[in-house]
N, C-alpha and C positions, 0 to 999 in steps of 0.2 A: 527360344528366350523362353523364361515362367510358361505357366501352360495357358493362357489364359484366352478365351471366347471374347473374339473382337466382334462389338454389338455396332452394327452398324446403324445410325439415328435416321425413324423414317424423320417428312420432313414437321416442324415444330414449330406454330404460329408463337412469335415470341408474345411476351402482357407483358404487364402492370406491376406482375408480384416477378420476374423476374434480375430485379436489382435486389429485392428481400431475398430469394433464395444463392443469387452468391455472395451474400453479405455469410449465410447459414452454411454453404457450401461444405463440405465438408477437406483439410488443408488436404495439396497434393505433391505430387517428387517436387523437388528445390528442381529449378526452371535453371538455364544459363540461359538469356534471347544471346546469338551472333550476330550482327550484322556486316555479313558483309560490304564491300567498295566494288562499284563494278570490277574491277579489276581482278585475277583471281593467280594464284602461284603456286606450285608444288610446295614452298614453306609454309603458306598458310595450309592445306590437307596436313603436310605432317604435325604443323605444331597444335590446331585442334584433334589430330588422329591422338600425339601424347596427352593433353591435358583429359577427352576422354577416358585413355590410361586410368591416369592416378585420379581421377573422380571415383573410376571404378574399382578401383584400389584404396582409394579409401577412405568413400559415403558405401559402398558397394550397386546394385542393382544400377546402369547406367544408361540413357540408350540417348544414341543420336542422330537426332531429324534432322538427313540432310536437305536441305529444300533450296538449296543457291549452290545445287552441283561441282560445287566446293573437290566431288575425290578427296573427301575423309574413307571411304572402303579402301581404293586405294591406296590409300597411306597408309593402312592399315592388311596391307595386303589380301585384299578381300576382290571375287568376282561376282558381283550378284548377275543374278536372274529378273529378279523379279523386283518390281519396289509397287509402291500402296497405290498407284494408280490401278496396280493387274492384282491387289489382292478388293480395292473394291468393285474391283469389273469380276469379281469371281475365277480371276485364273490363278490363284494358286493360297496357300492357305498363311492363314499368321508367318509358322515360322518359314516360309520360304520368304517373305519379303522381308521381314524383318530378322537382321538371319547375328548368328553370336558371331563378334570377331573376338573373342577370349572372355579370360571368366571374368562373367560380371558385366559383358561386356554385348554392346545388339546396336545391327544403323539400320538405319530407314529410311530410304532412299527417296524423297515426297519431288521431286519436284517438277515432276507431271506431275499432281497430284494439283499441284497449288499452282500451277498453270489453266490446267481444268476451272477450278476451282473462283478463278478471278473472272473466270464471263457467264459462272452458272449457281445463282442462290442453293438450287434444290443438291449441289453437287457439293459448294464449300459447309453443306453444314455435315456433311454426311464424311467428309474429310474430318472435318474437326472432328467428330464422332470414334473415326475410325482413331484416332489418337491421341484422344482421351482415352479412348479401352487400352490401348498399346501402351500406355504410360504407364496405367493406374497400378504398377507394380513396382513401377522405378523408384531407388531412391534418388536421382538422379537425372535431369534431361536436360539435355541438350538438342537447341531450335538453333539448328545455323540455318539465318532467311536473308534473301537481295536485298538488301539498305532501303532499293525502288518499292519492296514491297509489306515495310513493314506496319504499314496500317492492317495488313491481314492478320496482327495481331489482336484483333480489338476483338474476330473470332472464336479465339480459340479460352475453354476453359481459365476460370478465375487465378488459377496458381501458376498459367504464362505472365499472364499483365503483369508487367511491375517497372520500373519509375528508372530503369537500368538495364546498358545492352555490354556489351563486351564486342570493341570490332580488332581486327587486327589489321597489325601496319605493318605493307613491308618497304623494302627501300627505295626508292623510286623517285624519278622528276616530277611525277604528276602525283607523289604521295598526299599530302599537303589537301590541294586542291577535292583528290578521289575518300579522302577521310568527313573535311570538312563537310563535300555534300550528303557522305554518309550521317552526317549530324542530322542536318537539318529534314531529313528524310525522317530521321527517324522521331525527332522532336514531330514535325509536321504530320505524321503518320499515326504513330502508335503515343502520345504525349509522353513522351522519353527526352529525361532531363536530367542524365546523368549516364558518360556514357568512358569504360573504361578501355582503356589502349593497349593491346599484346604487340610491346614491336618487335620483330621478327630480323635476321642479319643482321643487327646492328650493335654498337658495343652503347655500352652506360651514358657515354657521352654525348653523341649522339644522339640515341634518341631522350634526353631531357631536354639539351638541340632544339627538336621536333618536338615535343609535346609542351613546350613554350610557348614559342609559337604560337601552335597549334592553337591554343588554351585565349592565348587573351584573345586570338581571332573569332574563336566557340562565346565569351563570356558576349564581348562587344557585340557579333552581327545577330547570335544569337538566342543565349542568353542561357547556354549550352554551358553544364558542366567538362570536363578534362583532363579525367584520371590517369595512374601509370597503374597496369594490374599488379594485382597484390601478388602473391603467389604461392602456387598451394607446394604442399610438401616433397620435398623432388627423390623419387627413390632410388634415383640413381645413383651408385657410387660416389663417394663426395673427390669431389675432379683437384689435379691435385694446382700446384699452387698459380703452377704454367697458364693451367687448362682457366684457372679464377680470372684471371688477367684480361684473357682474348674470349667468357661469358657474352651470347646476344644478354639483353633485356625479353623475356619469355617467359610471362610469369602472366597468370588468371587470376580474374577477381573470383 
């Protein structure tokens, strides 16, 4: 990653000027919040890895912060020894925890650090400071969180907080329930009201039917908006006509 010194901030008490500081804080990298439902799958990890590669190729330096154990690193053919918790403990340096996964792409495992931060306010501030430091030279950050811990977003810098999130959707009997639970958690914990669904392993017709039903329920029960994710430029060669007919709906906003 870029040669960036990671500064872990000491305890900083909140004060009444914090709101003004947020208003005038410099704009950070563009952030995609990814909320993962309770179920995890290899297609989900592969899709997020592919989207990370696309962001890196199209936008420049991209950081994947995997705080949900989605195994994005495995999908990128990486074997990681260290994570953010090791970095905060002083057991490794930033390049060991935040590992290059290709040109302009880095992966930071952060699930253990998030686990510790949920029960230790002092540690939580150190985790937030480290994330902000590692992301400062990036153009795009993919923050992958368990939907059940969406409230963690409130602790992070202003450039992370937004009203939109991405939810990967895999085919299965419990898909609708898992996605709607993630929507409820995102709204209640992080005040996110718009969710872009990344459909994996299903054709456009099936994805459309699933979206229609879930969108109606989400609007009726939670007041949330569900949309199909918009595609990024596809870096692969143009598919043949036969391949296009069977192409899954895999896009990202």
